[in-house]
VMD Tcl script that builds the backbone (N, CA, C; Angstrom):
set m [mol new atoms 207]
animate dup $m
set s [atomselect $m all]
$s set {name element resname resid chain x y z} {
  {N N MET 1 A 109.333 108.627 182.343}
  {CA C MET 1 A 108.325 108.704 183.098}
  {C C MET 1 A 107.118 109.544 182.507}
  {N N LEU 2 A 107.540 110.741 181.917}
  {CA C LEU 2 A 106.366 111.646 181.164}
  {C C LEU 2 A 105.878 110.985 180.127}
  {N N GLY 3 A 106.533 109.969 179.398}
  {CA C GLY 3 A 105.950 109.265 178.321}
  {C C GLY 3 A 104.758 108.253 178.906}
  {N N HIS 4 A 104.977 107.832 180.142}
  {CA C HIS 4 A 103.836 106.914 180.734}
  {C C HIS 4 A 102.621 107.785 180.933}
  {N N ALA 5 A 102.838 108.871 181.426}
  {CA C ALA 5 A 101.555 109.804 181.736}
  {C C ALA 5 A 101.035 110.303 180.407}
  {N N ARG 6 A 101.786 110.600 179.526}
  {CA C ARG 6 A 101.362 110.993 178.256}
  {C C ARG 6 A 100.488 109.960 177.563}
  {N N ARG 7 A 100.976 108.700 177.693}
  {CA C ARG 7 A 100.329 107.495 177.082}
  {C C ARG 7 A 98.760 107.589 177.709}
  {N N LYS 8 A 98.627 107.750 179.022}
  {CA C LYS 8 A 97.304 107.438 179.597}
  {C C LYS 8 A 96.408 108.728 179.190}
  {N N TYR 9 A 97.018 109.919 179.136}
  {CA C TYR 9 A 96.024 110.906 178.631}
  {C C TYR 9 A 95.615 110.783 176.991}
  {N N ASP 10 A 96.748 110.197 176.449}
  {CA C ASP 10 A 96.351 109.976 174.965}
  {C C ASP 10 A 95.169 108.897 174.936}
  {N N GLU 11 A 95.232 107.957 175.573}
  {CA C GLU 11 A 94.209 106.938 175.641}
  {C C GLU 11 A 92.777 107.490 176.152}
  {N N SER 12 A 92.931 108.394 176.921}
  {CA C SER 12 A 91.694 109.057 177.627}
  {C C SER 12 A 91.082 110.291 176.694}
  {N N ARG 13 A 91.592 110.400 175.596}
  {CA C ARG 13 A 91.015 111.208 174.495}
  {C C ARG 13 A 89.447 110.921 174.257}
  {N N GLN 14 A 89.242 109.646 174.135}
  {CA C GLN 14 A 88.023 109.196 173.893}
  {C C GLN 14 A 86.822 109.438 174.850}
  {N N ASN 15 A 87.402 109.387 176.086}
  {CA C ASN 15 A 86.363 109.744 177.339}
  {C C ASN 15 A 86.328 111.040 177.561}
  {N N ASP 16 A 87.332 111.826 177.532}
  {CA C ASP 16 A 87.191 113.309 177.980}
  {C C ASP 16 A 88.177 113.923 177.118}
  {N N PRO 17 A 87.796 114.198 175.906}
  {CA C PRO 17 A 88.832 114.891 174.927}
  {C C PRO 17 A 89.258 116.122 175.447}
  {N N ALA 18 A 88.565 117.015 175.802}
  {CA C ALA 18 A 88.871 118.371 176.218}
  {C C ALA 18 A 89.928 118.411 177.388}
  {N N ARG 19 A 89.752 117.599 178.395}
  {CA C ARG 19 A 90.866 117.536 179.350}
  {C C ARG 19 A 92.094 116.924 179.030}
  {N N ALA 20 A 91.838 115.835 178.069}
  {CA C ALA 20 A 93.002 115.015 177.701}
  {C C ALA 20 A 93.842 116.033 176.761}
  {N N GLU 21 A 93.336 116.753 175.809}
  {CA C GLU 21 A 93.957 117.668 174.944}
  {C C GLU 21 A 94.678 118.658 175.793}
  {N N TYR 22 A 94.096 119.293 176.825}
  {CA C TYR 22 A 94.748 120.176 177.613}
  {C C TYR 22 A 96.153 119.745 178.164}
  {N N VAL 23 A 96.074 118.595 178.834}
  {CA C VAL 23 A 97.286 117.855 179.423}
  {C C VAL 23 A 98.108 117.608 178.378}
  {N N LEU 24 A 97.777 117.026 177.346}
  {CA C LEU 24 A 98.752 116.597 176.417}
  {C C LEU 24 A 99.405 118.015 175.641}
  {N N GLY 25 A 98.809 118.853 175.629}
  {CA C GLY 25 A 99.379 120.084 175.130}
  {C C GLY 25 A 100.375 120.653 176.078}
  {N N GLN 26 A 100.255 120.393 177.483}
  {CA C GLN 26 A 101.229 120.904 178.349}
  {C C GLN 26 A 102.474 120.135 178.408}
  {N N ILE 27 A 102.149 118.726 178.177}
  {CA C ILE 27 A 103.317 117.646 178.099}
  {C C ILE 27 A 104.077 118.014 176.977}
  {N N GLN 28 A 103.419 118.439 175.883}
  {CA C GLN 28 A 104.119 118.703 174.516}
  {C C GLN 28 A 104.968 119.951 174.809}
  {N N LYS 29 A 104.579 120.866 175.477}
  {CA C LYS 29 A 105.489 122.230 175.889}
  {C C LYS 29 A 106.801 121.611 176.731}
  {N N LEU 30 A 106.566 120.529 177.507}
  {CA C LEU 30 A 107.747 120.055 178.306}
  {C C LEU 30 A 108.687 119.352 177.382}
  {N N TYR 31 A 108.141 118.533 176.344}
  {CA C TYR 31 A 109.001 118.022 175.265}
  {C C TYR 31 A 109.836 119.065 174.609}
  {N N VAL 32 A 109.117 120.180 174.362}
  {CA C VAL 32 A 109.759 121.084 173.538}
  {C C VAL 32 A 111.069 121.789 174.276}
  {N N ILE 33 A 110.943 121.801 175.641}
  {CA C ILE 33 A 111.922 122.388 176.384}
  {C C ILE 33 A 113.235 121.486 176.392}
  {N N GLU 34 A 112.916 120.142 176.740}
  {CA C GLU 34 A 113.892 119.025 176.617}
  {C C GLU 34 A 114.369 118.940 175.249}
  {N N ARG 35 A 113.765 119.161 173.993}
  {CA C ARG 35 A 114.491 119.033 172.804}
  {C C ARG 35 A 115.347 120.235 172.621}
  {N N LYS 36 A 114.973 121.379 173.142}
  {CA C LYS 36 A 115.810 122.717 173.069}
  {C C LYS 36 A 117.072 122.495 173.733}
  {N N ALA 37 A 117.034 121.857 175.074}
  {CA C ALA 37 A 118.287 121.469 175.727}
  {C C ALA 37 A 119.229 120.678 174.905}
  {N N LYS 38 A 118.618 119.700 174.398}
  {CA C LYS 38 A 119.523 118.653 173.573}
  {C C LYS 38 A 119.964 119.283 172.424}
  {N N GLU 39 A 119.203 120.009 171.655}
  {CA C GLU 39 A 119.697 120.555 170.269}
  {C C GLU 39 A 120.580 121.721 170.520}
  {N N ASP 40 A 120.450 122.341 171.547}
  {CA C ASP 40 A 121.493 123.522 171.962}
  {C C ASP 40 A 122.725 122.906 172.547}
  {N N GLY 41 A 122.887 121.517 172.862}
  {CA C GLY 41 A 123.959 121.024 173.635}
  {C C GLY 41 A 124.133 121.539 174.966}
  {N N LEU 42 A 123.233 122.019 175.739}
  {CA C LEU 42 A 123.325 122.506 176.905}
  {C C LEU 42 A 124.301 121.718 177.970}
  {N N SER 43 A 124.855 122.237 178.746}
  {CA C SER 43 A 125.618 121.529 180.018}
  {C C SER 43 A 124.551 121.235 180.964}
  {N N VAL 44 A 124.910 120.264 181.862}
  {CA C VAL 44 A 124.040 119.736 182.910}
  {C C VAL 44 A 123.383 121.098 183.695}
  {N N ASP 45 A 124.422 121.994 184.117}
  {CA C ASP 45 A 123.940 123.214 184.779}
  {C C ASP 45 A 123.099 124.089 184.028}
  {N N GLN 46 A 123.314 124.224 182.704}
  {CA C GLN 46 A 122.402 125.011 181.804}
  {C C GLN 46 A 121.072 124.264 181.748}
  {N N ILE 47 A 120.890 123.066 181.612}
  {CA C ILE 47 A 119.750 122.277 181.585}
  {C C ILE 47 A 118.937 122.551 182.915}
  {N N ARG 48 A 119.552 122.422 183.859}
  {CA C ARG 48 A 118.932 122.711 185.245}
  {C C ARG 48 A 118.338 123.897 185.262}
  {N N LYS 49 A 119.098 125.077 184.726}
  {CA C LYS 49 A 118.676 126.418 185.015}
  {C C LYS 49 A 117.254 126.526 183.922}
  {N N LEU 50 A 117.431 125.890 182.609}
  {CA C LEU 50 A 116.371 125.949 181.664}
  {C C LEU 50 A 115.120 125.371 182.307}
  {N N ARG 51 A 115.283 124.233 182.923}
  {CA C ARG 51 A 114.083 123.496 183.583}
  {C C ARG 51 A 113.620 124.188 184.709}
  {N N LEU 52 A 114.301 124.832 185.555}
  {CA C LEU 52 A 113.841 125.614 186.513}
  {C C LEU 52 A 113.112 126.973 186.046}
  {N N GLU 53 A 113.585 127.532 185.073}
  {CA C GLU 53 A 112.917 128.857 184.372}
  {C C GLU 53 A 111.769 128.500 183.528}
  {N N GLU 54 A 111.626 127.277 182.900}
  {CA C GLU 54 A 110.585 127.048 181.907}
  {C C GLU 54 A 109.679 125.839 182.142}
  {N N ALA 55 A 110.198 124.829 182.791}
  {CA C ALA 55 A 109.404 123.677 182.938}
  {C C ALA 55 A 108.813 123.713 184.262}
  {N N VAL 56 A 109.531 124.186 185.332}
  {CA C VAL 56 A 108.797 124.166 186.563}
  {C C VAL 56 A 107.580 125.028 186.650}
  {N N PRO 57 A 107.591 126.176 186.125}
  {CA C PRO 57 A 106.307 127.009 185.986}
  {C C PRO 57 A 105.120 126.181 185.148}
  {N N LEU 58 A 105.580 125.400 184.198}
  {CA C LEU 58 A 104.359 124.670 183.493}
  {C C LEU 58 A 103.974 123.563 184.433}
  {N N LEU 59 A 104.837 122.832 185.012}
  {CA C LEU 59 A 104.430 121.774 185.806}
  {C C LEU 59 A 103.602 122.229 187.108}
  {N N ASP 60 A 103.940 123.291 187.629}
  {CA C ASP 60 A 103.125 123.987 188.704}
  {C C ASP 60 A 101.761 124.286 188.177}
  {N N GLU 61 A 101.660 124.800 187.093}
  {CA C GLU 61 A 100.428 125.212 186.262}
  {C C GLU 61 A 99.610 123.825 186.154}
  {N N LEU 62 A 100.135 122.950 185.678}
  {CA C LEU 62 A 99.518 121.619 185.166}
  {C C LEU 62 A 99.049 121.048 186.725}
  {N N LYS 63 A 99.876 121.192 187.753}
  {CA C LYS 63 A 99.467 120.497 188.789}
  {C C LYS 63 A 98.238 121.280 189.498}
  {N N GLN 64 A 98.136 122.450 189.461}
  {CA C GLN 64 A 96.946 123.229 189.962}
  {C C GLN 64 A 95.872 123.007 189.157}
  {N N TRP 65 A 95.942 122.885 187.818}
  {CA C TRP 65 A 94.873 122.507 186.927}
  {C C TRP 65 A 94.428 121.168 187.186}
  {N N LEU 66 A 95.213 120.088 187.601}
  {CA C LEU 66 A 94.688 118.853 187.916}
  {C C LEU 66 A 94.046 118.743 189.119}
  {N N ILE 67 A 94.416 119.712 190.116}
  {CA C ILE 67 A 93.820 119.744 191.318}
  {C C ILE 67 A 92.455 120.276 191.146}
  {N N ASP 68 A 92.396 121.429 190.369}
  {CA C ASP 68 A 91.066 122.247 190.185}
  {C C ASP 68 A 90.068 121.321 189.306}
  {N N ASN 69 A 90.562 120.492 188.527}
  {CA C ASN 69 A 89.714 119.696 187.485}
  {C C ASN 69 A 89.718 118.416 187.910}
}
mol reanalyze $m
mol bondsrecalc $m
mol representation Tube
mol addrep $m
């Protein structure tokens, strides 16, 4: 699902590069979190904890940015 959203913002770079780049940067941070979980071989519970600690704050920030912008 994240890939679908990323694709749309990638396409919007031509229309609104500053906003598109911001969102794409935030999405990239989420990909880094997921890659870390995979590379570290985390358990389901560890992945959940990692997402709660690192991904949820990023998503909350992105949500507020989208509302404000």
